[in-house]
Each structure stands twice: as structure tokens, then as C-alpha cells.
C-alpha positions in Angstrom: 80.2 99.9 -146.8 78.2 98.7 -143.6 79.6 95.7 -141.7 76.8 93.5 -142.1 78.4 90.8 -139.8 78.8 93.6 -137.0 75.6 94.9 -137.2 74.0 91.0 -137.2 76.0 90.1 -134.1 75.2 93.6 -132.2 71.3 92.6 -132.7 71.8 89.2 -131.8 73.7 90.3 -128.4 71.0 93.0 -127.8 68.4 90.3 -128.1 70.3 87.8 -125.7 70.4 91.0 -123.1 67.3 91.8 -123.6 65.8 88.0 -123.4 68.1 87.6 -120.2 66.7 91.1 -118.8 63.2 89.8 -119.1 63.7 86.6 -117.5 65.5 87.8 -114.2 63.6 87.9 -111.0 64.3 88.3 -107.5 63.0 87.2 -104.3 62.7 89.9 -101.3 61.7 88.9 -97.6 60.3 91.5 -95.6 60.2 90.7 -92.1 57.4 92.5 -89.7 57.4 92.1 -86.0 54.7 93.8 -83.8 54.3 94.6 -80.4 51.1 95.2 -78.7 49.4 96.0 -75.2 52.8 96.6 -73.7 50.9 98.5 -71.1 54.6 99.9 -70.0 56.6 96.6 -69.6 59.7 98.5 -70.8 62.4 96.9 -68.7 63.0 93.8 -67.3 61.6 95.1 -63.4 58.4 95.2 -62.3 57.7 98.2 -60.6 54.4 97.4 -59.1 55.7 94.1 -57.7 59.4 95.2 -57.3 61.0 92.0 -58.9 62.1 91.3 -62.2 59.6 91.0 -65.0 59.2 88.1 -67.3 58.6 90.4 -70.3 60.0 93.6 -71.4 61.0 95.5 -74.4 64.6 95.4 -73.2 64.0 91.5 -74.7 62.2 92.6 -77.6 65.2 94.8 -78.3 67.6 91.8 -78.3 65.4 89.7 -80.6 64.5 92.6 -83.2 68.6 93.5 -83.4 69.3 89.6 -83.9 66.9 90.0 -86.9 68.1 93.1 -88.2 71.7 91.6 -88.4 69.9 89.4 -91.3 67.2 91.5 -92.9 68.6 95.0 -92.2 66.3 97.8 -94.0 64.1 94.9 -94.5 62.5 94.5 -91.1 59.9 96.4 -90.1 59.2 97.2 -86.3 55.2 98.0 -85.7 53.4 98.8 -82.0 49.8 98.4 -82.0 48.9 100.6 -79.0 48.1 100.5 -75.3 51.4 101.5 -74.3 51.2 104.9 -72.6 49.3 102.9 -69.6 49.9 100.2 -67.0 53.3 100.8 -65.1 54.1 103.3 -63.1 56.6 104.3 -65.8 54.1 105.7 -68.2 52.4 107.3 -65.2 55.6 109.4 -63.7 56.3 110.2 -67.5 52.1 110.7 -68.4 51.1 112.9 -65.0 54.5 113.7 -62.5 57.5 114.5 -65.1 55.4 116.5 -67.8 58.4 118.9 -68.4 60.5 115.6 -69.9 60.1 113.8 -73.0 57.7 110.9 -72.7 59.3 107.6 -71.8 57.4 106.0 -74.7 58.9 108.4 -77.4 62.1 108.0 -76.2 61.6 103.9 -76.2 60.2 103.5 -79.4 62.6 106.2 -80.6 65.5 104.3 -79.5 64.2 100.9 -80.8 63.3 102.7 -84.5 60.0 101.8 -84.7 58.5 102.5 -87.6 54.7 102.8 -87.2 52.7 102.7 -84.7 48.6 103.3 -83.5 46.9 104.6 -80.8 45.1 102.4 -78.3 42.2 102.9 -76.2 44.4 103.5 -73.1 47.1 105.9 -75.1 43.2 108.0 -75.5 42.7 107.6 -71.6 45.4 110.1 -70.1 43.8 113.0 -72.6 45.1 115.2 -75.6 47.7 116.7 -73.1 49.7 113.4 -72.8 48.8 111.8 -76.1 49.2 115.0 -78.2 52.7 115.5 -76.7 53.9 111.7 -77.4 52.6 112.0 -81.1 54.8 115.1 -81.6 58.0 113.3 -79.8 57.9 110.3 -82.2 60.1 110.3 -84.9 58.0 107.4 -86.6 53.9 108.2 -87.3 51.0 107.4 -85.0 48.7 105.8 -87.8 44.7 106.0 -86.9 42.7 106.0 -90.2 39.2 105.6 -88.8 40.6 108.7 -85.7 39.0 111.2 -87.5 39.2 115.8 -86.7 35.8 116.8 -86.2 37.1 119.7 -87.7 38.5 118.6 -91.2 36.7 115.0 -91.5 40.2 113.9 -91.7 42.3 111.3 -89.6 43.9 113.3 -86.6 46.4 111.8 -87.5 48.3 110.0 -90.4 46.3 107.6 -92.0 49.0 104.8 -93.2 52.4 104.9 -94.1 54.0 103.5 -96.7 57.7 101.6 -96.9 59.8 101.0 -100.0 62.1 97.8 -99.1 64.2 96.4 -101.7 61.7 97.4 -104.5 58.7 96.2 -102.5 56.2 98.6 -101.2 54.8 97.8 -98.3 51.5 100.1 -96.7 50.8 99.7 -93.0 47.1 100.9 -92.3 46.3 101.8 -88.7 42.8 101.4 -86.7 41.6 101.7 -83.2 38.5 100.1 -81.5 35.3 102.8 -82.3 34.2 101.8 -78.9 35.9 104.6 -77.0 32.9 106.6 -76.0 31.4 103.6 -74.2 34.6 103.9 -71.7 35.9 106.9 -71.7 34.7 110.9 -71.2 34.5 113.2 -74.0 36.8 115.9 -73.1 39.5 113.0 -73.5 38.8 112.7 -77.4 37.5 115.9 -77.6 37.5 117.5 -81.2 37.3 113.7 -83.1 35.2 110.7 -83.3 35.7 107.0 -84.5 34.5 105.4 -87.4 33.8 101.6 -87.9 36.6 99.6 -88.9 35.4 97.5 -91.0 33.9 100.7 -93.1 37.0 102.4 -92.8 39.1 99.8 -93.9 37.2 99.3 -97.0 37.5 103.1 -97.9 41.3 103.2 -97.3 42.3 100.1 -98.8 40.5 101.0 -101.9 42.3 104.3 -101.8 45.8 103.2 -100.9 45.5 100.6 -103.9 44.8 103.1 -106.3 47.2 106.0 -105.0 50.1 104.2 -103.7 50.1 100.9 -105.7 51.4 98.7 -102.9 52.7 95.4 -103.3 52.0 94.4 -99.5 49.0 95.6 -97.2 49.0 95.0 -93.5 46.6 95.9 -91.2 47.6 97.3 -87.4 44.3 97.6 -85.5 44.0 97.8 -82.1 40.9 95.6 -82.0 40.4 92.2 -80.6 39.3 89.1 -82.6 35.4 89.5 -82.2 32.7 89.7 -79.8 33.3 92.9 -77.5 30.6 96.3 -77.7 28.6 95.7 -80.9 26.2 99.0 -81.5 24.0 99.6 -85.0 27.3 102.2 -85.6 30.3 100.2 -84.7 31.9 97.0 -83.4 34.4 96.9 -80.6 36.5 94.0 -81.8 36.8 93.6 -85.6 40.0 91.9 -86.6 38.2 88.8 -87.7 35.0 90.3 -89.5 37.8 92.9 -91.3 40.0 89.8 -92.2 36.7 87.9 -93.9 34.9 91.1 -95.0 37.4 93.3 -96.7 39.8 92.7 -99.9 43.6 93.7 -99.9 45.0 92.5 -96.7 48.2 90.0 -96.2 48.8 90.3 -93.0 46.4 91.5 -90.0 48.3 92.5 -87.0 45.8 93.2 -83.9 45.4 93.2 -79.9 43.3 94.9 -77.4 42.3 91.8 -75.9 44.9 90.1 -74.4 45.0 86.9 -76.1 47.4 85.4 -77.9 45.9 84.3 -81.6 47.4 83.2 -84.9 44.8 82.5 -87.7 44.7 82.2 -91.5 41.3 83.3 -92.8 39.8 83.8 -96.3 38.9 87.4 -97.9 36.2 87.7 -99.8 38.3 87.1 -103.1 39.4 83.9 -101.4 43.1 85.0 -100.7 44.7 84.2 -97.5 45.0 86.7 -94.9 47.4 85.6 -91.6 46.3 87.3 -88.6 48.5 87.8 -85.6 47.9 88.6 -81.5 50.7 89.0 -79.4 48.8 89.1 -76.3 50.3 91.5 -73.9 53.1 93.1 -71.7 55.5 92.1 -73.8 55.9 88.9 -73.2 55.7 87.7 -76.9 55.8 89.5 -80.5 53.6 88.7 -83.5 56.4 88.0 -86.2 55.6 87.4 -89.6 57.7 87.0 -93.0 56.6 88.1 -96.3 58.2 86.5 -99.5 57.6 88.4 -102.5 58.9 87.4 -106.0 59.5 90.1 -108.5 60.0 89.4 -111.8 59.9 91.9 -115.1 59.3 94.6 -112.4 56.1 93.1 -111.3 55.4 91.4 -108.5 54.5 87.5 -109.6 54.3 85.8 -106.1 53.9 86.4 -102.4 54.3 83.9 -99.9 53.3 85.0 -96.1 54.0 82.7 -92.8 54.2 84.2 -89.5 53.5 83.0 -85.5 53.1 84.4 -82.2 56.9 84.6 -80.6 57.7 84.1 -76.9 60.4 86.2 -76.0 60.9 85.5 -72.4 64.1 83.6 -73.3 65.3 86.3 -75.3 68.7 87.9 -73.5 68.6 91.4 -72.3 69.9 94.0 -74.3 72.0 95.6 -71.7 72.9 98.3 -73.9 69.1 99.3 -74.0 68.9 98.9 -70.2 72.1 101.5 -70.0 70.8 104.1 -71.8 67.4 104.3 -69.9 69.0 104.0 -66.7 68.4 107.5 -65.4 64.9 106.4 -66.2 64.8 103.6 -64.4 66.3 104.8 -61.3 64.0 108.2 -61.1 60.8 105.9 -61.5 62.0 103.5 -59.0 63.0 106.6 -56.5 58.6 107.7 -57.3 57.7 104.1 -56.3 59.5 103.5 -53.6 58.0 106.4 -51.7 56.3 105.6 -48.4 52.2 106.6 -48.3 51.2 104.9 -45.0 51.1 101.7 -43.3 48.4 98.7 -43.6 47.7 96.5 -40.6 47.0 93.4 -42.3 47.5 91.6 -45.5 45.0 91.7 -48.2 44.4 89.8 -51.4 42.5 90.7 -54.9 41.5 86.7 -55.0 39.2 86.9 -52.0 37.4 89.5 -54.0 35.7 86.7 -56.1 34.1 85.4 -53.2 32.6 87.2 -51.3 32.8 90.6 -49.2 36.8 91.5 -48.8 39.3 93.4 -47.2 40.8 94.6 -51.0 38.0 95.7 -52.1 36.2 97.2 -49.4 39.1 99.1 -48.9 38.5 100.7 -52.2 34.7 100.9 -51.6 34.9 102.6 -48.5 37.6 105.0 -49.4 35.2 106.4 -52.5 32.7 106.8 -49.9 34.3 108.7 -47.3 35.9 110.9 -50.1 32.5 111.5 -52.0 30.3 110.9 -49.0 27.8 109.1 -51.7 25.2 106.6 -50.3 26.2 103.5 -52.1 30.0 102.9 -54.1 30.5 100.2 -57.0 33.9 99.0 -57.7 35.3 95.5 -59.3 38.5 93.7 -59.1 40.8 95.1 -61.5 43.4 92.7 -60.7 43.8 88.9 -60.8 45.8 87.9 -57.9 47.9 91.2 -56.0 48.6 91.0 -52.4 49.6 94.4 -50.6 51.5 93.0 -47.6 51.1 94.0 -43.9 53.5 96.6 -42.9 54.6 100.3 -45.2 52.5 100.6 -48.2 54.6 102.3 -51.0 53.5 104.1 -53.9 53.9 101.0 -55.9 51.3 99.3 -53.9 48.9 102.5 -54.9 49.0 100.5 -58.6 47.8 97.2 -57.0 45.5 98.7 -55.1 44.2 100.7 -58.4 45.1 99.5 -61.8 44.0 102.4 -64.4 44.2 106.2 -64.2 39.9 106.2 -63.9 38.9 109.3 -62.3 36.2 109.3 -59.2 32.9 110.0 -60.1 29.0 110.0 -58.2 25.9 109.4 -60.6 22.2 109.8 -59.3 20.5 106.4 -59.8 17.5 105.1 -58.2 17.4 102.0 -56.1 15.6 99.9 -58.5 18.5 101.1 -61.0 20.8 99.9 -58.5 19.3 96.3 -58.2 19.4 96.4 -61.7 23.0 97.3 -62.0 24.1 94.3 -59.9 21.7 92.1 -61.5 23.9 92.1 -64.7 27.2 92.3 -62.8 26.3 88.8 -60.8 25.1 87.3 -63.8 28.5 88.0 -65.6 30.4 87.0 -62.7 28.6 83.5 -60.9 26.9 80.6 -62.4 23.4 79.2 -61.9 23.6 76.7 -59.9 21.5 73.5 -60.1 23.1 71.0 -57.5 25.5 71.6 -54.6 28.3 70.0 -57.1 28.4 73.0 -59.8 30.8 75.6 -60.0 29.5 78.8 -58.2 31.8 81.0 -60.2 30.6 81.3 -64.3 33.7 80.0 -66.0 35.1 79.0 -69.5 38.2 76.7 -69.4 39.4 78.4 -72.8 39.8 81.4 -71.5 42.8 80.1 -68.7 45.2 82.5 -70.8 43.2 85.3 -71.3 44.6 88.1 -69.6 41.7 89.9 -68.8 39.2 86.6 -68.0 41.9 84.7 -66.6 39.9 81.6 -66.6 36.1 83.2 -66.1 33.6 83.5 -68.8 33.4 87.0 -69.1 36.2 90.3 -68.3 36.7 90.6 -64.2 36.8 94.0 -64.3 32.9 94.2 -64.7 32.4 92.1 -61.5 30.7 95.0 -59.5 29.9 94.6 -56.0 28.7 97.2 -53.8 29.0 99.1 -50.6 26.3 100.9 -48.4 23.8 98.4 -49.1 22.8 95.4 -47.4 22.7 92.2 -49.7 22.3 88.6 -50.8 23.2 87.0 -53.8 21.1 83.6 -54.6 23.1 81.8 -56.9 20.3 79.1 -57.2 17.9 82.1 -58.7 18.1 82.5 -62.8 19.5 85.7 -64.3 18.3 88.8 -63.3 16.6 87.5 -60.0 20.0 86.8 -58.3 20.6 89.8 -56.0 18.1 90.9 -52.9 18.8 94.2 -51.3 17.8 93.9 -47.8 18.8 97.6 -46.3 20.7 100.3 -46.4 24.3 99.3 -44.1 23.1 102.4 -42.0 19.8 100.6 -40.7 17.9 102.9 -43.4 15.0 101.4 -45.4 16.3 100.6 -49.0 14.1 102.2 -51.3 13.7 101.1 -55.0 12.1 104.6 -56.2 14.5 106.8 -54.2 17.4 108.3 -55.9 20.8 107.7 -54.3 24.2 108.9 -55.4 26.4 106.0 -56.2 29.9 106.2 -56.3 32.1 104.5 -59.1 35.2 105.0 -61.5 35.1 107.0 -64.8 35.0 104.2 -66.8 31.8 102.7 -65.3 30.4 106.1 -65.0 30.9 106.7 -68.5 29.0 103.3 -69.7 32.2 100.7 -69.5 31.0 97.2 -69.3 27.3 98.5 -70.2 26.4 97.7 -66.6 24.6 101.2 -66.6 22.9 100.8 -69.8 22.2 97.8 -70.4 22.0 96.2 -66.9 20.3 99.6 -65.0 18.6 100.4 -67.8 19.7 104.1 -68.4 19.9 105.6 -71.5 23.8 106.0 -72.6 23.1 109.4 -73.7 21.7 110.5 -70.2 24.6 109.5 -68.2 26.4 112.6 -68.3 23.4 114.2 -67.0 23.4 111.6 -64.2 27.0 112.8 -63.1 26.8 115.0 -60.0 30.7 114.7 -59.5 33.9 114.0 -60.9 37.1 114.3 -60.0 40.0 116.2 -61.1 42.6 114.4 -60.9 42.7 110.0 -61.1 41.3 107.9 -58.4 44.7 106.5 -57.5 46.0 109.8 -56.3 43.2 110.6 -54.2 43.3 107.0 -52.5 47.0 107.8 -51.9 45.9 111.2 -50.6 43.5 109.4 -48.3 45.7 106.9 -46.7 48.5 109.7 -46.2 46.1 112.0 -43.9 45.4 108.3 -42.2 48.6 107.1 -41.6 47.5 103.6 -41.0 44.9 101.6 -42.5 43.3 98.7 -40.8 41.3 97.5 -43.8 38.4 94.7 -43.1 35.7 93.2 -45.2 32.9 94.8 -44.8 31.0 91.9 -44.8 27.7 93.7 -46.0 27.5 90.9 -48.8 27.0 87.2 -49.8 26.3 84.4 -51.7 23.5 81.9 -50.5 22.7 79.6 -49.7 25.9 78.6 -47.9 24.8 75.1 -47.5 25.8 74.7 -51.3 28.2 78.0 -51.7 30.8 77.7 -49.1 31.8 74.0 -50.8 31.5 75.5 -54.3 33.5 78.3 -53.2 36.1 76.4 -52.0 36.4 74.1 -54.8 36.2 77.2 -57.5 39.2 79.1 -55.5 41.6 76.1 -55.6 41.0 75.6 -59.5 41.3 79.1 -59.9 44.2 79.7 -57.5 45.6 76.5 -56.8 44.6 76.6 -52.9 
């Protein structure tokens, strides 16, 4: 006969155990660190300035290693693109030591990154560079909206899923779709770029249905808002995606070089944490997600985070030691002598009139291409090339990006309208002599692309080959008066001229040729009569080598007027911007 007492006790025990199991819950903490727009700032040494650097991946490594001691595998490390361009470290491995593993993949692999995205400056070196880099990576390079023309599917993985202590975290990668506005098609041949908002809606739905994640993270190489907007896409879509697409817990973003923390409401009312660490590895975006699990289901999530300054973190000496051969190799490259310069020149002079710095590039562009007119803008805010030997490192001060040299056909009137838009972005319309001459916005004082100006400084085109004045008392669209060609010939608004410029501008970057000059975007390629094989910096260096010694002087072919107002205003704004 069965022992009823035994059976009753067993049932009671099982019930108690089941109740305990049903009530069991646990808390999982996930830490996510994002770098973005590192631009070659890998080591605590600035190869351009030849001095110690504030931020670097060597400090990021220390910070991440300290967190890994606490979080272990529950730390997820992400990079958000624009990492293949910036310092000579990138240039050397992209274009010189092409037979070696790219320094970027070496570093991200060493630091055990979990995922990365493309930035626009990662597309800029072309397929040969970024395809090789993607293959060398131990983690996926994500790009849900970077679509292969051949397959109609993402060119690389669209997203990655990480399971950490029972919590599934999905990371969705996106790239700003404005690539065709800046880069010639051969650099991104075989693919196209979808609008981030539309792509995000599609992929979040797909991820939810197929992966059943507990947490969804956006990793967007796209700025907060603004930028280029067309009927097909928006350049900067982090804000609009956070407020327009349900499902994200955190959106890490970048591209606009402006540190930002914001908490936005999605359409369903949920809060989305948005973090941008700015650039050059001086900050990281740092988020913690606390997930409560009960009965195997997520019953609660709490998200917090900040933009963390890492410049006070110790240098990871093991990191530096590991890459010592690479550091020394790049130092040897940048220490090469190119020529000599007979006079110190400053980029800051370029904002206030004709200057030796910008005019050196103008004159070299004209000499190399034999064009009639040259366009160029300051690509650095406050760089100095000192009198004496010019080293390869100085060439990265002289010209920051890996743009090519192009020549386009433009009418005289198109040249004027191009310059009108440039100076409308650059200078204020003065009503009294006490007004600012520069178009400033103090909210942008920490913006690493605007530097206190209202607009992007790399769109402040001046011209050489023509003589002109810029009347800052005139309204927008009426400031520029072209007087003559610099060689003394008459300037004709109806005549066709050959105009030298960088490939970013020639492809429509900054919209000076399209919105300004009024040239339809689909005509720009037809207008191009010359494009260099190699980057502009290479040709500038070769020209300086050929000359041996250069004596840069301002062309003095243009000026701000009326001088009874502009002289004092320039002095005031120069002091405000540069403290002098």
C-alpha cells in the first residue's frame, strides 16, 4: 500500500520548489561603451603636431579594461566609424604600407571590439581600403542601410546579436546616407544608401520578429539633426529616429563631432537614451542597462549613461608596447623632409582675408592644373606651419583630408554665385561698425567642425585667379563683386572658366556648387574635365619637393569692405575666436 504521508510530503515539496522557482528573479547589468569619429587618434602622440595627444585609444583601453574587471563579458564595446582617416597612422596603412594589416583592424581586434560601423570617411579611401579592413576584423562591421546593388541586401551585416547572462542585445548599424553628396561614385560603386529612419523601421521590425531581443541598440554614424536634407534622405537622423521609431533603448551616434546626451520619447512613449562622444578619442559614450528577469522573462529595464571624458585616464602601457613597431614606423614616415618654408603661416589668418596658408594651396592648385580659378577653404581651425624644414607631418596640417584634385567647367556667373553662398555662410551682414563681421554662434564654441562659427568652416571657400571684394554691409546674395581676372583680363559672367577644387567640393560637398552656383547635381560629373589619380596632399607634397623652398605670401586678391568698418570688426572677432 502506498505511503500517503510520503506522497503528500513529496507533493508539498514539489509545490514549494515550484513556487520558489516561479518567484525567482535576477538582475543583469550590461555596460556598453562606444567610440566614434576617432579619426586616427590611436596613440597618445599626435603625429601631425609631433607632440603628446590628449585623447587616444590607449586611454580608452585603460578605461575599458577597468570596466571589464567588474562586468566581464557583460561589457560590449562598439565603434561608430570615421576611424580610417585623420592621423598619418591611417594614411600610412591605407595608402603606403598596403601589404600589411591595417592598423585600424589591428587595434580594434586587440581591444576586443564587439562591433563597428562605417563612417563616411571610412568610405572615402575606396573599396581597396575598406573591403580589406572589413575582412581583417574579428568583429562585424555593420551597415543595415548600406545596400548592395547586386543582391539588394546589406553590403555587410546589418546587425549583431549578443547574449549576455541570459539577456539578448541587438545592435543595429547605420551610415549617413549623404555619401553621394561628398564622394565620387567609384568610391562606393556597387552599393547605395537608404534613409536611416525608413531603414531603422524595417530592421527593428525584422529584429524583433526574428531575434526576440531584450535590448535594441542603435549604432548610427549620423549626427543629431540638420545637415543635408533631400526628398530621399536626411544626413543627420539620430534625433528623428529616436522620436520616430519604436524599439530602441539606446542610440549611440556620431558624425557631427559634438558631444551630446539626450533622452527622447519614442512614439510609444518609451524613453530612448541618445549619446554622442564627439571625436578624437577624448570621450566615450558610456551606458549601463539594468535588466530584471523573472520566470525567464524581462520584467524591467533601466537605462542610464553619460559622455565620459577619458583624457585623465592612464595610458595603457601594454597597449602602447604592443604597437611600438607601428608607432615607430609611422614616426619615420612623418619625419621625412619635404622641403623648406621661408615664413611661418597660420590657418587662423584665412578666416579674415587673403592669407599665405590658403593662398599657398590656391597657387599650387592653379600651377598643377593650369586652371583659371581656384576654390579652397580652411580645413584646420588653428594650425601652424613654422619657418624652416617642412616635414611630411606638416602636409597633414596643410591639407587635412584625402580628397583628390579636380577641375570643373563653370561660367563666370556660377563662380560668383558659388562665392556668394560661401561668404553668406561665413560672414555676418553688418548694420553698424560695432557688429560682428564673422557669422558666429556661441553655442558652437565646442563644436569641432564649427569652432564658434554658425556654419561648417570647411565650406568657407575663397578664390584665387580672380580679384574681388566682399561687401559685408550688403545682404546675402549681393556681397561678392568680382573686379577682374588676376592676370588683368576682363572677368566675364558668361564666359566658361576652368576651376580647380578638391573632390569633396567637385562632387557637391557643402552644396556650394548646387544650391550656390545653381548647377544640377546630375551635371557635376559632366562638368569635370580633370581628376587626379592620387590624393591632393600627395601632389602638394610633390610640388614642394620639386621647388625645394617655398616663400608663401598672401595673394591679396580679395578683401572685406568697407574697410572703415571691417578692420575693427576683424580685430574684435579675431580676439574672440583666438584670444589675440
